[in-house]
C-alpha positions in Angstrom: -20.7 32.4 -16.2 -22.8 30.9 -13.6 -21.7 29.2 -10.5 -23.9 25.9 -11.8 -22.1 26.2 -15.2 -18.6 26.5 -13.3 -19.3 23.6 -10.9 -20.5 21.5 -14.4 -17.0 22.3 -15.9 -14.9 21.4 -12.8 -16.7 18.0 -12.6 -16.3 17.4 -16.4 -12.7 18.3 -15.8 -12.4 15.6 -13.1 -14.2 13.0 -15.2 -11.6 13.5 -18.0 -8.9 13.3 -15.2 -10.3 9.9 -14.3 -10.4 8.9 -17.9 -6.8 10.0 -18.4 -5.6 8.2 -15.3 -7.4 4.7 -16.3 -5.6 5.3 -19.7 -2.2 5.5 -18.0 -2.7 2.5 -15.8 -3.7 0.7 -18.9 -0.4 2.0 -20.7 1.8 1.3 -17.8 0.5 -2.1 -17.0 1.6 -3.1 -20.4 4.6 -1.6 -20.5 5.6 -3.0 -17.3 4.6 -6.4 -19.2 6.7 -5.7 -22.3 10.0 -4.1 -20.7 12.5 -6.6 -18.8 15.9 -8.2 -19.4 14.5 -10.4 -22.1 13.4 -8.7 -25.1 10.0 -10.0 -26.0 8.2 -8.2 -29.3 5.0 -6.3 -28.3 3.0 -8.2 -30.9 4.2 -11.6 -29.3 3.4 -10.4 -25.9 -0.3 -9.6 -26.9 -0.4 -13.1 -28.1 0.3 -14.5 -25.1 -2.0 -12.5 -23.1 -4.9 -13.5 -25.3 -3.7 -17.0 -25.6 -3.1 -17.0 -29.3 0.5 -17.6 -29.2 2.5 -20.3 -31.1 6.2 -18.8 -30.8 9.1 -20.1 -28.4 7.8 -21.5 -25.1 10.2 -19.7 -22.9 8.9 -16.2 -23.7 5.4 -17.5 -22.6 7.0 -18.8 -19.5 8.5 -15.4 -18.7 5.3 -13.5 -19.5 2.7 -15.6 -17.7 4.7 -16.8 -14.7 6.9 -13.8 -13.9 6.0 -10.5 -15.7 2.1 -10.6 -15.2 1.9 -11.7 -11.7 4.4 -9.0 -10.8 2.5 -6.4 -12.5 -0.8 -7.5 -10.9 0.9 -7.6 -7.4 2.0 -3.8 -8.2 -1.6 -3.0 -8.9 -3.0 -4.6 -5.6 0.2 -3.0 -3.7 -0.2 0.5 -5.0 -4.2 0.6 -4.4 -4.0 -0.9 -1.2 -1.0 1.3 0.3 -2.4 4.6 -1.0 -6.2 3.8 0.4 -4.7 2.7 4.1 -2.7 5.9 3.8 -5.7 8.1 2.8 -7.6 6.4 5.7 -5.0 7.2 8.4 -4.5 10.7 7.4 -8.4 11.4 7.7 -9.0 9.4 11.0 -5.8 11.1 12.7 -6.1 14.4 10.6 -2.5 14.1 10.1 -1.0 15.2 6.5 2.3 12.7 7.5 0.3 9.9 8.6 0.7 6.4 6.8 1.3 3.1 7.2 5.1 3.2 7.1 5.4 6.4 9.0 3.0 5.3 11.8 4.8 2.0 12.4 2.1 0.2 10.8 4.3 -1.6 8.3 6.9 -2.3 11.4 3.9 -4.1 13.2 3.4 -6.1 10.2 7.0 -7.1 9.7 6.7 -7.9 13.6 4.0 -10.5 13.0 5.6 -12.0 10.0 9.0 -12.3 11.8 7.2 -14.1 14.7 5.9 -16.5 12.2 8.9 -17.1 10.2 11.7 -17.0 12.6 9.8 -17.5 16.2 8.1 -20.7 14.9 10.6 -21.8 12.6 11.6 -24.7 15.0 8.1 -25.8 15.6 6.6 -25.5 12.0 8.1 -27.5 9.3 9.0 -25.4 6.2 6.5 -27.6 4.0 3.8 -27.1 6.4 4.2 -23.5 6.2 4.0 -23.6 2.4 0.2 -23.6 1.5 -1.3 -23.1 5.0 1.5 -20.3 5.8 0.4 -18.2 2.9 -2.7 -17.4 4.9 -0.7 -17.4 8.1 1.3 -15.0 6.9 -1.4 -12.6 6.0 -3.2 -13.0 9.3 0.3 -12.5 11.1 1.0 -9.4 9.4 -2.5 -8.2 9.7 -2.7 -8.9 13.5 0.8 -7.2 13.8 -0.3 -4.0 11.9 -3.5 -4.1 14.0 -1.7 -4.0 17.0 0.5 -1.0 16.5 -2.8 0.8 15.2 -4.6 -0.3 18.6 -1.6 1.5 20.4 -1.8 4.4 18.4 -5.8 4.6 18.9 -5.1 4.5 22.5 -2.9 7.1 22.7 -4.9 9.5 20.4 -7.9 9.2 22.8 -5.8 10.8 25.6 -3.5 13.2 23.2 -5.0 15.5 20.4 -1.6 17.2 19.4 -1.0 15.5 15.8 2.8 15.7 15.9 2.8 13.9 19.2 0.6 11.1 17.8 3.0 11.1 14.7 6.2 10.7 16.9 4.7 8.1 19.2 3.7 6.2 16.0 7.4 6.3 14.9 8.6 5.1 18.3 6.0 2.2 18.3 7.3 1.2 15.0 10.6 1.6 16.5 10.1 -0.8 19.2 8.4 -3.4 16.7 11.5 -3.1 14.8 13.8 -3.5 17.9 11.8 -6.9 18.7 12.5 -8.2 15.1 16.2 -7.3 15.5 16.4 -9.5 18.8 14.4 -12.2 16.9 17.0 -12.0 14.0 19.8 -12.4 16.8 18.4 -15.5 18.0 17.1 -16.9 14.6 18.5 -19.7 12.7 20.8 -18.8 9.6 18.4 -20.1 6.9 15.4 -18.3 8.3 17.2 -15.2 9.2 18.5 -15.1 5.4 14.8 -15.4 3.8 13.6 -12.9 6.4 16.3 -10.5 5.2 15.4 -10.9 1.8 11.9 -10.3 2.6 12.5 -6.8 3.9 14.3 -5.4 1.1 10.7 -5.6 -0.7 10.1 -7.3 -3.8 7.2 -7.3 -6.3 8.4 -10.5 -8.1 8.5 -13.0 -5.6 4.9 -13.5 -5.0 3.6 -17.2 -6.7 0.4 -17.8 -8.1 -1.2 -19.2 -4.9 -0.1 -15.9 -3.0 -1.6 -13.8 -5.5 -4.8 -15.5 -5.3 -4.9 -14.6 -1.5 -3.3 -11.1 -1.9 -6.4 -10.3 -4.3 -8.8 -11.6 -2.1 -7.5 -9.8 0.9 -6.7 -6.5 -0.8 -10.4 -6.6 -2.5 -11.9 -7.3 0.9 -10.0 -4.1 2.3 -10.9 -1.8 -0.8 -14.6 -2.9 -0.3 -14.6 -1.6 3.2 -12.6 1.5 2.2 -15.3 2.4 -0.5 -17.9 1.5 2.0 -16.7 4.0 4.4 -17.0 7.3 2.1 -19.7 9.1 4.4 -18.0 8.2 7.6 -14.5 9.4 6.3 -16.2 12.7 4.9 -17.8 13.2 8.6 -14.5 12.2 10.5 -12.7 15.3 8.3 -15.3 17.7 10.1 -13.7 16.6 13.7 -14.8 13.8 16.0 -16.7 16.5 18.2 -19.0 17.3 15.2 -19.0 13.7 14.0 -20.6 12.7 17.9 -23.3 15.6 17.3 -24.3 13.8 14.1 -24.9 10.7 16.1 -21.9 8.6 14.6 -20.2 6.4 17.1 -16.4 7.6 16.7 -15.0 4.3 18.4 -16.8 2.3 16.2 -15.9 4.3 13.0 -12.2 3.9 14.3 -12.4 0.2 14.6 -13.8 -0.2 11.1 -11.2 2.2 9.5 -8.6 0.4 11.4 -9.5 -3.0 10.3 -9.6 -2.0 6.6 -6.1 -0.5 6.9 -4.8 -3.7 8.8 -5.9 -5.8 6.2 -4.5 -3.6 3.1 -1.3 -2.7 4.7 -0.8 -6.1 6.4 -1.5 -8.3 3.3 0.8 -6.3 1.3 3.7 -6.2 3.8 3.1 -10.0 4.4 3.8 -10.7 0.5 5.9 -7.9 -0.7 7.7 -6.9 2.4 7.5 -3.3 3.8 7.1 -0.8 1.0 7.5 2.7 2.1 6.2 6.4 1.2 3.1 5.2 -1.2 0.4 5.8 1.6 2.0 9.3 2.6 2.7 10.5 -0.8 -0.6 9.6 -3.0 -3.1 11.1 -1.0 -1.6 14.2 -1.1 -1.1 14.1 -5.4 -4.7 13.2 -5.2 -5.9 16.2 -3.2 -3.5 18.3 -5.4 -5.2 16.9 -8.6 -8.7 16.7 -7.7 -8.8 20.0 -5.5 -11.4 18.3 -3.0 -11.3 16.7 0.2 -14.3 14.5 -0.6 -13.7 10.9 -0.1 -16.1 9.9 -3.2 -13.6 11.4 -5.2 -10.2 11.0 -3.3 -10.7 7.2 -2.7 -10.9 6.4 -6.4 -8.3 9.0 -7.4 -6.1 7.7 -4.7 -6.5 4.0 -6.0 -5.5 5.2 -9.7 -2.7 7.2 -8.7 -1.1 4.7 -6.4 -1.6 2.3 -9.1 0.4 4.3 -11.6 3.2 5.2 -8.7 3.6 1.6 -8.0 4.0 0.4 -11.5 6.0 3.1 -12.6 8.1 2.3 -9.4 8.6 -1.2 -10.4 9.4 -0.3 -14.1 12.4 1.6 -12.7 13.5 -1.1 -10.3 13.9 -3.6 -13.1 16.4 -1.3 -15.0 15.3 -2.2 -18.4 17.5 -3.9 -20.8 20.0 -5.1 -17.6 19.7 -8.4 -15.5 19.6 -6.6 -12.1 16.6 -5.6 -10.2 16.8 -3.1 -7.5 14.6 -3.1 -4.4 11.3 -1.4 -4.9 11.8 0.4 -1.2 14.6 2.1 -2.7 12.5 3.4 -5.8 9.4 4.5 -3.7 11.9 6.3 -1.3 13.6 8.1 -4.2 10.4 9.3 -5.7 8.5 9.7 -2.4 10.5 11.7 -0.2 10.9 14.9 -2.5 7.1 15.1 -2.6 6.8 14.7 1.4 9.8 17.5 1.5 7.3 19.6 -0.8 4.5 18.8 1.5 6.2 20.0 4.8 7.6 23.1 2.9 4.3 24.0 1.7 2.7 23.9 4.9 5.4 25.1 6.9 3.8 23.3 9.9 2.2 20.3 10.5 -1.5 21.1 10.8 -4.7 18.8 10.9 -6.0 18.2 7.6 -9.5 20.0 7.1 
């Protein structure tokens, strides 16, 4: 068999993999809508979705006002966190880089904490309602961007990937400590709402918030997919990128803006969700056997959506009234993969 035919066969297998994953997204999407504490027949669910329903009104409310917004939120969150993690691993050439580990989610939490608890005495609750949806996104994005800028400043001076990883964790710890101080001095009502937010949830996003989340995540995804060539060049190392005439500082700023928007907007409305950004890019590399971001970006997108929707299904304990924090499920699913990555690599080395 010639090399050309081997490449053609490999490309066909990738296409089938993309098709299979797309089918899985659709299947899990419908499954997440169908399953829940209230049993609604599959036929009735489809009729409600396609606006051809004449049954009990409460079923329609459950599907359209609760389950559909939740699964769309899961789709957006899974895609956003996966793409932000892939970009971070590429820029820092660090297999354990991700929005949660590098403290980006903690920075977003700090931004939200400042808005929710720091300005609670200045802003009225009603005022923070509509305008506050955008304010949450902006605050979370600025908070995550601040941590990213600190990591960027450190990475210019220090090349060791493990040191950068440790410093990212420390920056995140500082942000978490500041949030703890604000919690201590916060009022009881604001403190309670913030603690509930930190547990992470996909089911508390309103229709207005979902619209804003969709806009910001789509904007971040567009920037990510527009940076394919840049990300591929960065994999070869910054020195090589400079020889090709690439402005490394500008590239970092573009990627960091995209990452801040993606991680910040999801954190703003869903709370800090861990491990998706680390695990999914590695699964994409494993399944597609490539470092080309033209393949990895859509691959990470689909795997992230599947991972998050699956986590949402598991968190609901179908048939029961209880809903587990989404953070607990993503941790239980993600940590074994991270351990496998560490054992497989034996040491943390730059991605290539």
